[in-house]
Steps between C-alpha positions, in 0.01 A plus 500: 500500500311185433280420204176583678630842608606579145160389369314711757716804412441474125129424534453778751698771327406468136139539394339233290761230536401140452708268712505156342663206675541240228331171566336204336154668487603800291659328204854592596775262404598276788852648517344836601274366775561695823662799319333840534422733216406870536292616207315822424135389524411649162787334314320261266837344405563425869864602486640538853695810601653311794518137609618291790656174383569223752681231300714437197329452163707206382787582269320815381538705819725344763787741542357636828492151653155567642459141607690585817284489816318827558645685200278701271558768233309825463504609135408851389459634143645849472555736210801493274652822641470378856644159409797663321557737793512207738688253283667686211824310510609146420524406868489135595226408750465221746139409440494292817585790730234592753384859562675651196328695220610353168384445144260210458700196390265428208290813437762772533460581132137584584622736773408280792702531818490267798591442862516169682355523849513880538560634850274769641763764413544375140124474449455862614732599217288307247194723545586728207572199276167340587326835439664525158406143412138564598492821296640322198221240531236770545635684197486188289135454602417863416670481159297187414183673617567805276571273198174313557308827535649633173417176322144509637459859389597405141233228479 
């Protein structure tokens, strides 16, 4: 799987997804330029449920060694139960390994998982994780909508 195939899959299979490729015209920090963010279109906070990152972010996020030629990382935000089912132990991970599902090297505590350069077979197994991430984002949007509606009804 390449980045374009992953982007087409996510955009084509989940309704109302904004695909944002960070660049100088959208106010993104320069370090993020070229990275892809998948965001529920109604999420006013613009929090991505999945991303494709193409380079290291300095000393902050460099354990995957993404500065290698052609290497990218697909990141997916899953629920706590799913994360614990996948990575419940204290296992050590090689964050530079290609085509291996593992905890995100920085955002594992936020239940993000990742794969560097997933193969077609590995990506096929990620479908349920992407679905869960999308549903979490849609649920967050719906909860905010209900809170706004209750607040509006009180005024």
